[in-house]
N, CA, C and O of each residue as an XYZ file, in Angstrom:
744
protein
N       0.847     -1.175      0.000
C       0.000      0.000      0.000
C       0.891      1.236      0.000
O       1.915      1.277      0.682
N       0.504      2.201     -0.743
C       1.210      3.469     -0.797
C       0.371      4.527     -0.100
O      -0.843      4.601     -0.295
N       1.019      5.336      0.704
C       0.335      6.416      1.410
C       0.829      7.735      0.840
O       2.031      7.989      0.764
N      -0.119      8.564      0.443
C       0.232      9.883     -0.075
C       0.834     10.733      1.036
O       0.349     10.717      2.168
N       1.866     11.457      0.722
C       2.490     12.350      1.695
C       1.574     13.542      1.955
O       1.066     14.163      1.021
N       1.374     13.848      3.205
C       0.545     14.981      3.615
C       1.453     16.207      3.704
O       2.093     16.432      4.731
N       1.509     16.982      2.654
C       2.431     18.123      2.600
C       2.092     19.171      3.658
O       2.997     19.771      4.239
N       0.808     19.401      3.916
C       0.424     20.386      4.933
C       0.866     19.906      6.316
O       1.399     20.689      7.103
N       0.649     18.629      6.612
C       1.087     18.055      7.888
C       2.593     18.078      8.025
O       3.122     18.351      9.103
N       3.290     17.791      6.928
C       4.755     17.817      6.927
C       5.257     19.222      7.227
O       6.209     19.401      7.987
N       4.615     20.214      6.628
C       5.019     21.613      6.860
C       4.815     21.999      8.325
O       5.681     22.632      8.929
N       3.666     21.615      8.896
C       3.400     21.912     10.312
C       4.421     21.218     11.223
O       4.901     21.816     12.186
N       4.746     19.975     10.921
C       5.736     19.246     11.729
C       7.098     19.913     11.645
O       7.790     20.034     12.655
N       7.491     20.348     10.453
C       8.789     21.031     10.316
C       8.815     22.332     11.104
O       9.835     22.687     11.695
N       7.680     23.047     11.112
C       7.613     24.282     11.879
C       7.736     23.988     13.375
O       8.400     24.732     14.097
N       7.109     22.923     13.844
C       7.121     22.601     15.269
C       8.454     22.012     15.719
O       8.986     22.410     16.756
N       8.994     21.077     14.958
C      10.159     20.311     15.397
C      11.470     20.726     14.739
O      12.538     20.312     15.188
N      11.409     21.519     13.705
C      12.632     21.899     13.018
C      13.116     20.769     12.128
O      12.368     19.851     11.793
N      14.370     20.855     11.759
C      14.950     19.845     10.874
C      15.175     18.561     11.660
O      15.743     18.581     12.752
N      14.731     17.459     11.101
C      14.914     16.182     11.784
C      16.293     15.609     11.470
O      16.928     16.023     10.499
N      16.761     14.663     12.279
C      18.073     14.058     12.051
C      18.160     13.414     10.668
O      17.156     12.985     10.099
N      19.374     13.359     10.147
C      19.594     12.758      8.830
C      19.052     11.332      8.807
O      19.138     10.624      9.810
N      18.496     10.904      7.676
C      17.963      9.534      7.577
C      19.035      8.485      7.854
O      20.227      8.719      7.656
N      18.583      7.335      8.314
C      19.499      6.246      8.642
C      19.671      5.310      7.460
O      18.999      5.453      6.440
N      20.575      4.353      7.603
C      20.918      3.431      6.526
C      19.803      2.463      6.179
O      19.796      1.887      5.091
N      18.863      2.278      7.089
C      17.804      1.310      6.852
C      17.930      0.091      7.729
O      16.918     -0.522      8.067
N      19.142     -0.288      8.111
C      19.320     -1.435      8.991
C      18.811     -1.077     10.385
O      19.213     -0.048     10.930
N      17.921     -1.911     10.992
C      17.357     -1.531     12.293
C      18.391     -1.354     13.400
O      18.209     -0.508     14.275
N      19.458     -2.124     13.381
C      20.485     -1.996     14.419
C      21.240     -0.683     14.240
O      21.444      0.058     15.202
N      21.651     -0.401     13.018
C      22.348      0.856     12.742
C      21.446      2.065     12.931
O      21.932      3.178     13.137
N      20.122      1.854     12.863
C      19.162      2.948     12.952
C      18.863      3.377     14.384
O      18.183      4.383     14.585
N      19.351      2.645     15.384
C      19.028      2.979     16.777
C      19.377      4.431     17.109
O      18.534      5.118     17.686
N      20.576      4.942     16.777
C      20.862      6.351     17.099
C      19.917      7.327     16.386
O      19.572      8.368     16.946
N      19.501      7.004     15.173
C      18.566      7.853     14.431
C      17.213      7.887     15.135
O      16.628      8.954     15.317
N      16.718      6.709     15.531
C      15.446      6.660     16.254
C      15.546      7.419     17.580
O      14.605      8.110     17.969
N      16.681      7.296     18.274
C      16.859      8.003     19.544
C      16.894      9.511     19.323
O      16.297     10.260     20.096
N      17.577      9.963     18.286
C      17.634     11.402     18.008
C      16.234     11.955     17.754
O      15.899     13.040     18.229
N      15.423     11.221     17.013
C      14.045     11.651     16.770
C      13.230     11.642     18.055
O      12.459     12.568     18.308
N      13.393     10.603     18.869
C      12.654     10.491     20.129
C      13.015     11.649     21.063
O      12.132     12.236     21.689
N      14.297     11.976     21.160
C      14.722     13.082     22.016
C      14.146     14.407     21.535
O      13.731     15.237     22.344
N      14.120     14.606     20.232
C      13.550     15.822     19.656
C      12.074     15.954     20.050
O      11.642     17.019     20.490
N      11.306     14.875     19.892
C       9.885     14.887     20.258
C       9.703     15.113     21.763
O       8.870     15.915     22.183
N      10.489     14.400     22.561
C      10.346     14.475     24.019
C      10.634     15.885     24.521
O       9.894     16.412     25.351
N      11.696     16.493     24.024
C      12.055     17.830     24.496
C      11.057     18.884     24.022
O      10.864     19.896     24.697
N      10.431     18.664     22.891
C       9.458     19.624     22.371
C       8.086     19.437     23.018
O       7.436     20.414     23.389
N       7.642     18.173     23.154
C       6.281     17.890     23.610
C       6.178     17.530     25.092
O       5.108     17.654     25.688
N       7.284     17.085     25.688
C       7.263     16.693     27.099
C       6.772     15.282     27.340
O       6.641     14.867     28.492
N       6.499     14.534     26.289
C       6.101     13.131     26.419
C       6.443     12.407     25.117
O       6.738     13.037     24.101
N       6.401     11.099     25.164
C       6.692     10.295     23.983
C       5.845      9.032     24.020
O       5.855      8.306     25.014
N       5.128      8.771     22.968
C       4.348      7.538     22.847
C       5.289      6.369     22.594
O       6.468      6.565     22.298
N       4.772      5.165     22.711
C       5.539      3.976     22.356
C       5.278      3.671     20.885
O       4.133      3.487     20.470
N       6.353      3.619     20.106
C       6.258      3.341     18.674
C       6.999      2.052     18.356
O       8.040      1.759     18.943
N       6.451      1.286     17.422
C       7.114      0.079     16.921
C       7.307      0.240     15.417
O       6.376      0.587     14.690
N       8.524     -0.016     14.968
C       8.878      0.044     13.558
C       9.282     -1.365     13.134
O      10.246     -1.917     13.663
N       8.556     -1.946     12.190
C       8.872     -3.280     11.701
C       9.646     -3.154     10.400
O       9.273     -2.394      9.506
N      10.723     -3.909     10.310
C      11.610     -3.867      9.150
C      11.594     -5.203      8.412
O      11.491     -6.265      9.026
N      11.696     -5.134      7.107
C      12.022     -6.287      6.270
C      13.232     -5.838      5.469
O      13.149     -4.949      4.621
N      14.357     -6.476      5.760
C      15.603     -6.007      5.160
C      15.912     -4.615      5.676
O      15.958     -4.381      6.884
N      16.126     -3.690      4.744
C      16.478     -2.326      5.159
C      15.310     -1.346      5.014
O      15.513     -0.132      5.001
N      14.094     -1.874      4.905
C      12.924     -1.018      4.732
C      11.955     -1.158      5.912
O      11.730     -2.259      6.416
N      11.396     -0.048      6.336
C      10.322     -0.076      7.327
C       9.058     -0.496      6.584
O       8.626      0.172      5.645
N       8.466     -1.621      7.021
C       7.264     -2.128      6.354
C       5.995     -1.830      7.138
O       4.891     -1.932      6.603
N       6.148     -1.464      8.397
C       4.979     -1.082      9.194
C       5.459     -0.278     10.390
O       6.522     -0.550     10.949
N       4.671      0.709     10.776
C       4.950      1.426     12.014
C       3.628      1.727     12.676
O       2.594      1.857     12.021
N       3.682      1.833     13.975
C       2.469      2.120     14.715
C       2.780      2.407     16.157
O       3.920      2.286     16.605
N       1.737      2.793     16.888
C       1.887      3.067     18.308
C       1.330      1.911     19.120
O       0.430      1.195     18.681
N       1.877      1.747     20.297
C       1.378      0.774     21.262
C       0.851      1.576     22.443
O       1.535      2.461     22.957
N      -0.362      1.267     22.868
C      -0.993      2.002     23.967
C      -1.340      1.014     25.065
O      -1.964     -0.015     24.807
N      -0.936      1.327     26.290
C      -1.191      0.450     27.429
C      -1.910      1.234     28.518
O      -1.575      2.388     28.787
N      -2.896      0.607     29.141
C      -3.520      1.227     30.305
C      -3.232      0.431     31.571
O      -3.660      0.804     32.664
N      -2.500     -0.673     31.410
C      -2.107     -1.493     32.559
C      -0.949     -2.387     32.142
O      -0.630     -2.487     30.957
N      -0.326     -3.029     33.107
C       0.761     -3.944     32.800
C       0.237     -5.122     31.970
O       0.935     -5.624     31.089
N      -0.982     -5.553     32.250
C      -1.577     -6.653     31.490
C      -1.762     -6.314     30.023
O      -1.459     -7.132     29.154
N      -2.259     -5.108     29.734
C      -2.428     -4.738     28.329
C      -1.081     -4.500     27.657
O      -0.955     -4.663     26.444
N      -0.073     -4.114     28.440
C       1.268     -3.957     27.867
C       1.783     -5.318     27.399
O       2.309     -5.438     26.293
N       1.632     -6.330     28.230
C       2.080     -7.679     27.862
C       1.322     -8.161     26.624
O       1.923     -8.693     25.690
N       0.000     -7.973     26.621
C      -0.804     -8.391     25.466
C      -0.431     -7.620     24.203
O      -0.440     -8.185     23.110
N      -0.105     -6.339     24.342
C       0.286     -5.533     23.181
C       1.560     -6.065     22.541
O       1.676     -6.093     21.316
N       2.523     -6.489     23.371
C       3.759     -7.031     22.804
C       3.540     -8.422     22.204
O       4.229     -8.800     21.257
N       2.590     -9.183     22.745
C       2.232    -10.469     22.115
C       1.599    -10.212     20.747
O       1.913    -10.899     19.775
N       0.715     -9.230     20.676
C       0.087     -8.866     19.402
C       1.144     -8.355     18.422
O       1.086     -8.650     17.228
N       2.101     -7.594     18.928
C       3.180     -7.095     18.086
C       3.961     -8.249     17.468
O       4.338     -8.186     16.298
N       4.207     -9.306     18.246
C       4.904    -10.481     17.702
C       4.106    -11.093     16.553
O       4.686    -11.533     15.561
N       2.781    -11.122     16.682
C       1.938    -11.631     15.599
C       2.033    -10.752     14.362
O       2.024    -11.256     13.239
N       2.124     -9.438     14.560
C       2.279     -8.522     13.429
C       3.623     -8.733     12.738
O       3.708     -8.716     11.510
N       4.677     -8.933     13.543
C       6.004     -9.197     12.980
C       5.941    -10.444     12.102
O       6.481    -10.463     10.996
N       5.277    -11.484     12.605
C       5.138    -12.734     11.850
C       4.340    -12.514     10.570
O       4.756    -12.952      9.498
N       3.198    -11.841     10.673
C       2.342    -11.609      9.507
C       3.039    -10.772      8.435
O       2.854    -11.005      7.240
N       3.833     -9.804      8.864
C       4.531     -8.925      7.924
C       5.838     -9.535      7.425
O       6.516     -8.953      6.579
N       6.192    -10.718      7.955
C       7.477    -11.356      7.631
C       8.635    -10.388      7.897
O       9.608    -10.317      7.146
N       8.484     -9.647      8.997
C       9.514     -8.686      9.377
C      10.704     -9.435      9.967
O      10.541    -10.411     10.699
N      11.890     -8.964      9.640
C      13.098     -9.578     10.188
C      13.884     -8.621     11.070
O      15.024     -8.892     11.445
N      13.258     -7.500     11.392
C      13.861     -6.539     12.305
C      12.789     -5.694     12.952
O      11.706     -5.510     12.398
N      13.101     -5.178     14.136
C      12.136     -4.361     14.874
C      12.886     -3.321     15.699
O      13.968     -3.579     16.227
N      12.280     -2.139     15.793
C      12.766     -1.079     16.679
C      11.567     -0.575     17.471
O      10.519     -0.276     16.901
N      11.727     -0.483     18.790
C      10.679      0.052     19.652
C      11.249      1.247     20.401
O      12.294      1.149     21.045
N      10.549      2.382     20.311
C      10.942      3.579     21.056
C       9.854      3.870     22.081
O       8.664      3.744     21.791
N      10.273      4.260     23.283
C       9.261      4.547     24.300
C       9.822      5.404     25.423
O      11.033      5.526     25.610
N       8.897      5.986     26.154
C       9.200      6.656     27.407
C       9.048      5.586     28.483
O       8.055      4.858     28.490
N      10.004      5.482     29.381
C      10.009      4.372     30.341
C      10.381      4.841     31.735
O      10.974      5.903     31.920
N      10.017      4.023     32.704
C      10.495      4.215     34.071
C      11.724      3.348     34.258
O      11.817      2.256     33.697
N      12.656      3.833     35.040
C      13.912      3.145     35.276
C      14.263      3.303     36.745
O      14.068      4.379     37.310
N      14.772      2.264     37.367
C      15.236      2.356     38.754
C      16.424      1.422     38.932
O      16.448      0.314     38.396
N      17.392      1.880     39.682
C      18.557      1.039     39.970
C      18.162      0.022     41.032
O      17.477      0.364     41.996
N      18.589     -1.222     40.861
C      18.265     -2.238     41.872
C      18.891     -1.876     43.222
O      19.991     -1.326     43.284
N      18.177     -2.190     44.288
C      18.724     -1.995     45.629
C      19.805     -3.046     45.860
O      19.921     -4.001     45.093
N      20.594     -2.869     46.919
C      21.625     -3.844     47.259
C      21.041     -5.235     47.464
O      21.602     -6.219     46.984
N      19.934     -5.325     48.164
C      19.287     -6.616     48.428
C      18.774     -7.248     47.125
O      18.889     -8.458     46.931
N      18.209     -6.420     46.235
C      17.743     -6.935     44.950
C      18.908     -7.493     44.138
O      18.794     -8.555     43.527
N      20.026     -6.772     44.135
C      21.215     -7.267     43.427
C      21.697     -8.573     44.043
O      22.026     -9.521     43.330
N      21.737     -8.617     45.359
C      22.198     -9.815     46.070
C      21.338    -11.024     45.721
O      21.863    -12.117     45.508
N      20.018    -10.837     45.662
C      19.106    -11.947     45.392
C      18.826    -12.159     43.901
O      18.196    -13.146     43.521
N      19.291    -11.236     43.061
C      19.074    -11.363     41.626
C      17.617    -11.235     41.226
O      17.156    -11.915     40.309
N      16.898    -10.371     41.907
C      15.474    -10.180     41.624
C      15.091     -8.735     41.868
O      15.886     -7.951     42.387
N      13.870     -8.386     41.493
C      13.327     -7.065     41.803
C      12.126     -7.252     42.708
O      11.253     -8.073     42.428
N      12.078     -6.492     43.793
C      10.934     -6.558     44.693
C       9.753     -5.768     44.131
O       8.601     -6.187     44.251
N      10.051     -4.620     43.516
C       9.014     -3.766     42.949
C       9.486     -3.286     41.582
O      10.643     -2.892     41.437
N       8.616     -3.312     40.583
C       9.000     -2.756     39.281
C       9.226     -1.253     39.385
O       8.689     -0.595     40.277
N      10.015     -0.723     38.480
C      10.360      0.701     38.509
C       9.115      1.586     38.544
O       9.113      2.615     39.220
N       8.063      1.206     37.833
C       6.858      2.044     37.777
C       6.224      2.245     39.156
O       5.502      3.220     39.364
N       6.490      1.324     40.111
C       5.889      1.389     41.446
C       6.844      1.934     42.512
O       6.494      1.973     43.691
N       8.025      2.348     42.113
C       9.018      2.792     43.096
C       9.040      4.304     43.221
O       8.846      5.018     42.237
N       9.277      4.791     44.429
C       9.364      6.227     44.664
C      10.658      6.823     44.115
O      10.710      8.015     43.811
N      11.699      6.007     43.985
C      12.988      6.494     43.503
C      13.157      6.302     41.998
O      14.277      6.340     41.489
N      12.061      6.099     41.291
C      12.141      5.845     39.850
C      12.631      7.075     39.106
O      12.468      8.209     39.555
N      13.230      6.817     37.967
C      13.711      7.856     37.067
C      13.003      7.679     35.732
O      12.503      6.597     35.424
N      12.963      8.732     34.954
C      12.308      8.693     33.655
C      13.368      8.605     32.569
O      14.425      9.227     32.673
N      13.087      7.836     31.535
C      14.048      7.676     30.450
C      13.322      7.473     29.133
O      12.165      7.053     29.092
N      14.025      7.781     28.069
C      13.619      7.376     26.724
C      14.433      6.143     26.395
O      15.627      6.086     26.687
N      13.794      5.155     25.790
C      14.517      3.952     25.407
C      14.236      3.621     23.948
O      13.148      3.870     23.428
N      15.242      3.057     23.310
C      15.117      2.534     21.950
C      15.733      1.148     21.978
O      16.901      0.985     22.331
N      14.935      0.137     21.601
C      15.405     -1.240     21.552
C      15.258     -1.761     20.136
O      14.253     -1.502     19.474
N      16.255     -2.491     19.672
C      16.198     -3.072     18.329
C      16.673     -4.519     18.373
O      17.556     -4.881     19.151
N      16.069     -5.327     17.526
C      16.476     -6.723     17.385
C      16.247     -7.139     15.933
O      15.378     -6.609     15.242
N      17.046     -8.091     15.501
C      16.862     -8.663     14.171
C      16.770    -10.171     14.279
O      17.260    -10.777     15.231
N      16.141    -10.753     13.298
C      15.962    -12.199     13.269
C      17.305    -12.931     13.296
O      17.391    -14.042     13.819
N      18.351    -12.319     12.738
C      19.658    -12.982     12.696
C      20.434    -12.866     14.012
O      21.599    -13.257     14.081
N      19.791    -12.330     15.055
C      20.393    -12.350     16.386
C      21.066    -11.077     16.836
O      21.571    -11.023     17.957
N      21.093    -10.057     16.014
C      21.728     -8.804     16.443
C      20.780     -8.022     17.341
O      19.564     -8.048     17.148
N      21.347     -7.321     18.329
C      20.572     -6.542     19.290
C      21.276     -5.209     19.526
O      22.500     -5.111     19.430
N      20.492     -4.198     19.831
C      21.055     -2.898     20.195
C      20.008     -2.131     20.988
O      18.810     -2.392     20.885
N      20.481     -1.192     21.773
C      19.569     -0.343     22.515
C      20.273      0.893     23.014
O      21.492      0.909     23.180
N      19.494      1.930     23.251
C      20.009      3.155     23.848
C      18.994      3.679     24.855
O      17.789      3.464     24.731
N      19.527      4.374     25.856
C      18.697      5.013     26.871
C      19.173      6.446     27.050
O      20.373      6.721     27.064
N      18.216      7.351     27.187
C      18.493      8.756     27.454
C      17.654      9.149     28.665
O      16.426      9.069     28.625
N      18.309      9.571     29.732
C      17.595      9.955     30.940
C      16.867     11.283     30.707
O      17.376     12.168     30.020
N      15.676     11.408     31.286
C      14.821     12.579     31.111
C      14.759     13.337     32.438
O      14.546     12.743     33.495
N      14.943     14.633     32.367
C      14.767     15.472     33.549
C      13.742     16.544     33.228
O      13.589     16.974     32.084
N      13.048     16.959     34.274
C      12.000     17.976     34.141
C      12.426     19.198     34.952
O      12.753     19.090     36.134
N      12.416     20.341     34.310
C      12.790     21.579     34.978
C      11.629     22.176     35.748
O      10.495     21.712     35.627
N      11.907     23.210     36.545
C      10.875     23.816     37.390
C       9.740     24.461     36.585
O       8.628     24.608     37.093
N      10.012     24.839     35.355
C       8.984     25.466     34.522
C       8.393     24.484     33.513
O       7.758     24.887     32.538
N       8.610     23.190     33.760
C       8.040     22.171     32.893
C       8.886     21.804     31.691
O       8.484     20.952     30.899
N      10.044     22.422     31.533
C      10.874     22.089     30.387
C      11.443     20.670     30.550
O      11.787     20.240     31.652
N      11.528     19.977     29.443
C      12.014     18.594     29.424
C      13.368     18.565     28.755
O      13.559     19.142     27.685
N      14.317     17.886     29.398
C      15.662     17.755     28.853
C      16.042     16.281     28.831
O      15.768     15.541     29.776
N      16.676     15.867     27.738
C      17.132     14.485     27.593
C      18.658     14.451     27.599
O      19.311     15.244     26.921
N      19.216     13.525     28.372
C      20.676     13.384     28.434
C      21.199     12.773     27.137
O      20.440     12.266     26.311
N      22.520     12.839     26.988
C      23.132     12.131     25.868
C      22.813     10.643     26.016
O      22.856     10.111     27.125
N      22.494      9.970     24.916
C      22.129      8.554     25.011
C      23.318      7.664     25.379
O      24.464      7.932     25.016
N      23.001      6.606     26.107
C      23.979      5.578     26.474
C      23.542      4.264     25.841
O      22.350      3.959     25.794
N      24.497      3.490     25.358
C      24.177      2.181     24.795
C      23.775      1.232     25.914
O      24.395      1.209     26.977
N      22.731      0.449     25.664
C      22.263     -0.574     26.596
C      21.850     -1.799     25.794
O      21.507     -1.699     24.616
N      21.888     -2.937     26.438
C      21.421     -4.153     25.778
C      20.587     -5.011     26.698
O      19.808     -5.838     26.225
N      20.729     -4.837     28.004
C      20.142     -5.777     28.956
C      18.642     -5.936     28.843
O      18.130     -7.025     29.107
N      17.911     -4.897     28.461
C      16.445     -4.986     28.453
C      15.873     -5.409     27.104
O      14.669     -5.640     26.995
N      16.708     -5.515     26.082
C      16.200     -5.859     24.757
C      15.477     -7.195     24.799
O      14.360     -7.309     24.295
N      16.096     -8.204     25.389
C      15.489     -9.540     25.415
C      14.185     -9.538     26.210
O      13.232    -10.217     25.828
N      14.129     -8.788     27.305
C      12.912     -8.730     28.120
C      11.791     -8.005     27.377
O      10.677     -8.517     27.271
N      12.088     -6.826     26.871
C      11.082     -6.017     26.193
C      10.547     -6.707     24.942
O       9.343     -6.704     24.688
N      11.433     -7.285     24.178
C      11.044     -7.886     22.900
C      10.895     -9.401     22.981
O      10.903    -10.078     21.953
N      10.757     -9.944     24.195
C      10.672    -11.397     24.382
C       9.630    -12.066     23.489
O       9.937    -13.106     22.905
N       8.409    -11.526     23.348
C       7.444    -12.208     22.474
C       7.909    -12.297     21.013
O       7.664    -13.302     20.346
N       8.572    -11.260     20.523
C       9.067    -11.270     19.147
C      10.199    -12.286     19.014
O      10.221    -13.070     18.066
N      11.138    -12.274     19.960
C      12.259    -13.215     19.914
C      11.753    -14.654     20.000
O      12.245    -15.534     19.293
N      10.775    -14.888     20.861
C      10.185    -16.225     21.004
C       9.506    -16.661     19.697
O       9.651    -17.808     19.275
N       8.769    -15.748     19.063
C       8.097    -16.059     17.810
C       9.108    -16.427     16.741
O       8.919    -17.409     16.023
N      10.183    -15.651     16.625
C      11.204    -15.978     15.629
C      11.784    -17.356     15.906
O      12.028    -18.123     14.974
N      12.006    -17.679     17.174
C      12.552    -18.984     17.546
C      11.561    -20.105     17.226
O      11.947    -21.135     16.673
N      10.291    -19.909     17.572
C       9.274    -20.963     17.374
C       8.971    -21.201     15.897
O       8.579    -22.306     15.522
N       9.144    -20.195     15.061
C       8.843    -20.351     13.630
C      10.071    -20.739     12.827
O      10.051    -20.732     11.596
N      11.144    -21.078     13.535
C      12.350    -21.464     12.831
C      13.124    -20.303     12.265
O      14.028    -20.485     11.449
N      12.780    -19.134     12.689
C      13.520    -17.944     12.281
C      14.483    -17.634     13.410
O      14.066    -17.126     14.450
N      15.767    -17.931     13.226
C      16.721    -17.840     14.321
C      16.737    -16.475     15.005
O      16.543    -15.441     14.365
N      16.974    -16.494     16.326
C      17.085    -15.256     17.097
C      18.513    -15.036     17.567
O      18.780    -14.028     18.221
N      19.421    -15.913     17.269
C      20.844    -15.667     17.608
C      21.728    -16.585     16.799
O      22.951    -16.540     16.932
């Protein structure tokens, strides 16, 4: 399906956000910094960021959309549905960008190798932008940018840091689907 470009909408977006980062190569892993640059631009301008999923086949985005959750249960179901979309689209790569809660494990949590409370329920939680990417051939990448809020409501994003630890957790349904359908995940 081809979608006509909305020139009026494009003009309004350029006025609001300015020039966007240079386009990426198309590879979802190499595209992580590009997705993060766009996410930071939106976050600093709007003060929030929706969860977006970009499905890739080769070096082309074949589908993009938002994921909306009103509870942890619907979040889990949304990622299961996303895995079905990846399968239906025969996508071999995925990038997910989102605003997230983050918290450092306590000493006891580290000692026991578990979390007592998820970051969303902790008083010491921090806000971050995250970008996670995975490909069917086993490559993974991720970045996190910490978000701070100023006294007048201004939003600032830190320089992004590379991360990988949450990719498998966040994208577990997609990785499992690739594994179950004989599409290798590593």
